[in-house]
N, C-alpha and C positions, 0 to 999 in steps of 0.2 A: 421761928414758928411758922406753921402752915398759913396762919392768918396774915403774918407779915409778908410771906411770899406772894400770897394772892393779891394783897393790896399793892405790893411793889410792881406787879405786872401791869397794873392799871394806873400807876402813879406817874403822871406826866413829869412831875418835878424830878423824880429819880432818873427818868430818861434824859432830861436836860442836863442833870448833873454828870451823868456818864458821858454825854456829848461834850460838855465843857472840859472834863478831865482829859479826854482823848486829844482835844485841840491844844490843851496846855502842854501835854507831853509832845505833841507834834511840833509845836513852836520851838521847843528847846532841843530837838534832835533832828538830824537829817536822815537817820536810818529808819527805814520802814520796819525793820526787825525790832528796833527799840520801841516803836509805837505799838507794835503787836504785843511785845512783852509787857508794856505798860497796861494794856487793856486786860491781859490775863491776870496781872497782879491785882488790879482793881476787883476783878471777879472773885479772886481768892479772898480778898479782904471782906467783900460783901457776902461771902459764902455761896451765894447763888444769884443768878441774874436771869431775867427772861431771855429765852433763846432769840426771840424776835429782835430785842434791843441789841444783843451781842452780835447777831448776824448782820444787822444794818451797818454797824461800825467796822466790823471785820471786813466786810466786802468793800466798803469805801476805802479802807486802809490798804488792803492787798490788791485792790483793783487799780484802775487808772488813777494815778495820784493827782494829775492835773484836774481831773473831774472832781476829786475830793476837795481840792483847793477852791474850785468854783463855788462851792456851797456857801461861802462866806460865813456869817454868824447866824444864819437863819436855819430853822428846823423844817425838814421836809414835811409836806402834808401827809397825814396818815393814809395808808392804803385802806380802801373800804371793801376789799375783796379777799382779805386774808393774806395778802402779800407779806413776806418777811424779808425779801431782798429788794432794796430800792432800785429804781431805774437809774441808769447812768448813760452818758454818751459813749458811743462805740466808734472808734476810728475804723479804717478799712480792714486792718488785720483782726481787730477784735470782732468786727461784724462777721467776717468769714468764720472765725473760730466759734462764735455763738451759733451760727447756722449749722456748722458741722456737728456741734454738740447736740443740737436738737435732732438731727437726723440719726445720730447714734442712739439717742434716748428713745426715739419713736421710729424705728426703721420701717415698720409696716405701713405707716400712713404718710411718710414724708419722702421727698426727693429734692435734692439741691442740684441746680444746674445753672449754667451761664448762657445768656443770650448773645454774648459778644464782649468786646472790650472797649474801654474808653480811649480817648486820645492818648493818654499816658500809659495805656496798657493794663489798666485795672479791669477786673472782670465785673460784668453786670449780673450779679447773682440773683437768682430767684429760688424761692422755696415753694414746692407743691405740697399741699396737705389734702389728702383724700384717701379713701379706702382703695382707690385705684391710682396710686401716685405715678406709675410709669406710663400710663396711656389714657386717652380719653375713654370715659365710660359711657357707652351709648345710652341716651336718654337722660343723662345728667348734664346740666349746664356748666360752663366754665366761667369762673369769676377771677378778677384780679384787682389787687391794690398795688399802685406804684407810688413811691414817695421820693422826695428830694431830687427832683429834676433840676430844681434850683438848689445848689449845694449848700447854701447858707440857711435853708429852711428845713430844720432838722427834727422837728417834733414828730412828724409822721414816721420817720425812720425808726426812732426808738419805740414808738407805739406798735409798729409792725413787728419788730423783733420780740416785743413782749406778747403780742397777739399770737405769734407762732408758738411761743413757749406755752401759752395758755391752752391752745388747741392740743398740744402734745400732752400736757399735764392732765387735762380734763377728758381726754378721749376715753369713753367707757364709763365715765363718772358723771359728767354733766350731760343731761338729756339733750339740751339745745345744741351744744357744741358737737356732741357725738352725731346728732342728726345731720348737721351741716357737713361733717366729714363724709358721711355716707351718701349724701344727696347732691352735693355741689363739689366740683373739683376746683380748689382754690389755689391761686398763685399769688405770692407776695414778693414784690421787688422792693426792698427797703431803700435802695439808693440807685437812682438812674444816673446821677452825676457824681461819681466817687472822686473825681479829680477836684471838682469845686468844693466838695465836702471837706477834703483833707486840708484845703487852704483855710476854710472857715474854722475847722476844728483846731488847727494849730494856732489860729488867732484867738481862740476862745470865744468866738462870736461877737467880738467887740465892734467890728466894722459891719455896718448895716448891709453893705453890698458885696463885700469880699466873699468870693466863692459862689456867687449866684450863677455865673456863666461857667461854661466848661473850660478846658485848658486852652482852647482856641478863642476864648473870649466871646463865645456865642451863647445867646439865651436859647436854651433848648425848647422852651415853650413858645418860641416864635419861629422855630426852625422846621416845622412840619409843612408839607404841601398844603396850600390853602385853596378853598373852593372858588375864591374870588380873585386873588392877586398873587403875583410872584414878585418878591422884592429882594433887597440885599440880605435880609435875614433868613429867607427860606428858599432862595434860588438854588442853593446847594446844601444838601443835608450833611450834618455832622456824623461822625462814626456812631455816637450814642443814638442819634435819631434814626439812622438807617437800621441799626440792629433792633431797635424797639419796633420800628415799622414792620420789619420782617416777622417779629415775634407776635405782634398784635394780629396780623392777618394770616398767620400760619394755620393751615388746615388741621394740624395736629392738636391745636388748642382753639377750638371755635368759641371764642369769648362772647358772652352774652351781656355781661354787665361789668362795670369797672368804676373805680374812683382813683383820682389823682390827688395826692395829699400835698398841701402847701402850707405856708405860714405867712403872717403879715396882716391878716384880718380874721374875722370870724363869720363865715357864711358858706352856704352850699350853692355853688355856681353851676349853671346848666347851659347847654348849647342853645343857639349858636354864639360863638365868641366874636364874630365880626359881621359886617354888612357889606353889601356890594359897593356902597359908596364910602365905606370905611368911616362911618359916622357912629357916634355913641348914641345908640337907640335900640329899642327892643328888636331882636332878630329871632323869630320863631322858627323852629324846625318842624317837619311834618309830624313829629311825635312830641310836640310841646306839652301836651297834657300829661304824657307819661313822665317826661323829664321834670316837670313841676312837681308831680306827685313824689318822685324819687327824692328830689331835693328836700321837699317838705318832710318826708319820712325821716331822713337823716337828721334834719334840724330838730324835729320833735323828739327823737331818741336821744339827742345830745342834751346834757344837763342844762346848758344855758343858751345855746345858739338861737333858739326860737324866741327868747325873751325880748321884750321891747327895748330894754336897756341892759344887755348882758355885761358882766364884769369886763373892764378894759384896763388891764394892769400894765399899761405902757404910756406913761405921762408924756413921752416925747413923740408919740405917734398919734396923728389926728384920728379921732374916733370915726369909724365907719358905722352907719346905721342902715339896716335892711328890714324890710317888711317880712316878719316871721322868719328871719334868718336865711332867706334864699334870694337869689338874683339871677336874672338872665345875663349871660356873660357880656354881650355887646351893650346891654343897657347900663351895666356898671362902667365898663370902659372897653373900647374896641381893641381886640387882639387878633391879628392875622398870623396864621401859622401855628395855632395852638393844637395841643395833642387831643383834647376831648372832641373837637370837631372831626379830626382825622379818624378817630376811632369809629365814630358814627357813620360818616359819609363813605369811607373807604373800606371798612371792615365789618360793618354791621353791628358793632359793639356800642352799647349805650354807656357813656362815661360822664361822671360829674367831676368837677374840680372842688375839692374841699379845703377851705382855708380854716386851719385849726386854732388860730389865735394870733394876737397882735405881736407876740414876741417870737421872732424867727429862730433865735438860738438862746433859749432860756437856760439859766443855770440848772445844774443837775437836780437840785432839791425841788425844783418846780415841775419836773417831769411827771411826778406822781399825780399831781392835780390834773394835768392834761390826760393822763390815763383814766383817772376817775371820771372825768367829764365825757370822754369819748368811747370808753370800752363797750357800753351797751349799744351805742350807735354803730360802732365798727362791726360787731358781731351780727346784729340784727339786719344791717344793710345787705349783708351777703345773702340772706334769705330772700331778698327781693328778686334775685336771679331765677327764682322758682315760680314767678308769677306769669300771668298771661296764658299763652297757648304753646304747647309743644307736641311733638309727635314724630312719626316716621313716614317716609314716602317709599312705597314699594311697588314693584311690578305686580299687577293684578294676577298674572298667570303664574310666574315663577316664585313670587313672594320675595325675590331678591330686593335689597335696598337700592334706592336710586340716589345717586349723588348729583348735585347741581340743579335740582328742581327749584324753580323760583316760586316762592310763596308770597302772594300779594294780598294785602288787606284792602278791601274796597274803600274808596275815598280817603286813602292814606298813602301818600306818595313816597313810601320807603319800604323796600322789599327785603326779605331774607332768603337764604337758600339752604337746601339740605346739604349736610356735610358728608364726608366720606363714609360714615356709618349709616347714612340715610336719615339721621335725625335733624330736626330743625327746632328753633326756639324763637318765639315772638312775644316780647313784653308788651302787654296791653292792660288798660284799666278795666275794671268791671263794666260789662255792657254786652251788647249783641253785635257780632261782627260776621261779615262774609269773607271767607278766605278762598283763594283760588290757587291751585298748584298747576304749574306749567313746566313742560319739558319737551324738547325736540322728540319727534316721532311718537309722542303720546298725546292722547286727547286731554285737553284741560279738564280739570275736575273742580267743582265748586261746592263748598260746604258752609253752613251757618253754625256758629258756636255762641253759646251764652256763658260768659264769665261771671261768676258770682263773687260778691265782696268777701274779703278775708279767706280766700281759698287759694290753694296752690294751683299751678298751671293746669288748665284743662287739657286732657290728652286727645288729640285729633289727628288720626292717621289718614293718609291718602293712598288708595290702591289705584294705580294708573294703568289704563288699558292702552296698548300699542295701536297705532293706526297708520297703516302704510300710506294712506292718502292725505294724512294730516300735514298741512303746510307749517313750516317753522313759524312760531309765534313771533310777533314783531315788537321789538322794544320801541320802535317808532310810534306805535299806537299809544304807548304810555306817554311818550313825549308830547304827542298831540293833545291828549287829555290834560296833561299837566300844564302845557303852555297856554291853554285857554284860561287857566286860573292864575298863571304867573307870566303875564305878557312882557314884563320888564326883563326877562331873561332872554338872551340871544340864542335863538334856536340853532342858528348856524354854528355858533361857538360850541354849543353843547354837542352837536352831532360830530363836529370835528374832533372834539375830545373823545367821543365814543369810537370814532375811527381809530384814534391812537390806541385806545384800550384793546380793540379787536385785533389790530395789527400786532400788538404786544403778545396777546395770548395765542395768536396764530403762529407767529414766528418763534416765540419764546426767547428772542435774542435782541430786542430793541433796547440799547443802552441809554437812549435819550429820553425814554419814557419815565417821568419822575415818579409814577405810581407803580412801576414794575408789574408784577403778576399778582397784585393783591385783589382788588375789589370783587367780593362775591356778588354784590349787587351794585353796579356802577351808578353812583348817585352824584349828580352834578348840579350845584345850585338848588338843591332841594328836590331835584327830579331823579327818579329811578328808572333805569333801563332794564330790559330783560336780556336774556343771553343770546338772542338771535337778532339778525339784521335783515331789513326788508330787501327783497329781491324781485325783479320782474315787474310786470304790468300791474299786478294787484297793489303793490306798494305805491306805484305812481298814481293810481286812481285814488288811493286813500289820501295821499299827500295833496293832490289837486282838490279833493273835497274839503280838506282842511284849509287850504289857501283861499278857497271861495267863501268859506264861512267865517274866516278869522275877523276879529274886530278891527276897527279903523286904526286904533293906536298901534296895531301890529303891522301896518302896511309896509313901513320902511324895513322892518325885520324880514318880512316875507319877500320883499323885492330883492334884498341882498341875498336871501337864501335861494331864491329862484335861479340866480346866476350860477350858484354852485351845485344846484340840485342834481343835474345830470352827472357831474363828476362824482358826486356822492354815490349814486346808484351804480355807476361803472366800477367804482372801487369795491363795492360790496360783493359784486359777482365774483371777484377774484379771491375772496376770503373764505377760508375753511370755517365750518361751524365749530364753535368752541364752547365747552361746558363752563369754562371759567369766566367768560365775558359777562 
């Protein structure tokens, strides 16, 4: 009867009965076809069964059988968003096929590409989702999620595959997701360490550490160039690291915001990840307020991360406790060579490290709970890329866009630059700010902007006038201002690093420069430089004034610097001006 069918659809006992029957058949047969036939026979006996129940078990049976076996005797948490197909673990080939199917389903808003290969030759696949999937859309920020750089931390990988599918399925149907597709160009890399993942997948996630490192036994989240130290872990970059570095700083994808998905704890972690002394203590970036806000936003949007005592379903793992579910990276534990600091310092992209739960490789039936807990936060966090200030830098006379203009926020020692399409993006909290645009052969232009709470980015354009008499703006002046606030940084070391950057951008051929041709705004030790370098007497005078006014605790630094000062200026006169520096 209709009443029987209606009650059956909601009857949990019937669902469990079907589940038990399938397992009974599965234990007595080795053939997947027999299991499939057994399910169909039961459907015939019952005359009808809810499509959702049938599909759950059909997919588990015909899909990856090792994943089905992982479920044990427990029942998966029910989906709270209308899902009818349960989440499962995807090995390398299954991941590729899943992403290819999404591009076929939604060809107008998706693009699948690879940023390079792993040590063992597996592709590092990325999915773009946007109404402009093939190229940057001027005025729209670029966002990215990267998961499973530790191959045994797999939850993020499955969540991103499901998130891609959701954007595809809901485009034109769900207002929020459709709006993001049209206003943010999103990139999803489900697995940065496919070699490590295959090891963990084949082991079934039984070994807590197996698959964490890449095929060369290197921890990729210790392998990026660090602002403070070079050690055995980051002195030479692995293939996966090099490819991702190129991708992060590529002008074709001017990333504004990012998150790096991990497992093993439950917290939103923000820069900096290490300190100059490599101690476990708070290490604030120039944008500490913005990072704290971003981390708090994700934690609040997550079902349990922000709770004082969130669920901890790992009896063998010590419980981590955090205030409101967020932490500064170095305060938690010191990590040199991490990816999130590299994003911020070298490429101008703000990145969080999101720990999604204590279980690094949960059984398949637990994945739905992770999706239920994270789905709102994953979607909403993307929208944070639309905050702060954005705009275009143009020539006042020709109205042509200007690439490489440096956008400075007063009293904030981290700059951004305009991209090839002339647009720039600067994440900031609500408040009043003074921004200055600088570019060689143009007069600097300064504007004040007010950012209101709960609003999208304020649009602030700069029309720059050329000036033949205008001297190149000096990055040294920014160093002078910054050094008065951060006397513990070696000014000499910073300038030598800047020399290396300038030489790289001038020659385009320096193989020994670990940062290559990246940094849009060269930030070293929390200090940002502009694109030009001091030349001639004016710069000498500025430096002498700084030396005379410097505090006593900087005397030793200045004495050392004075010995090298003349060499520094001599080198600068030989360099060509570079928009990239």
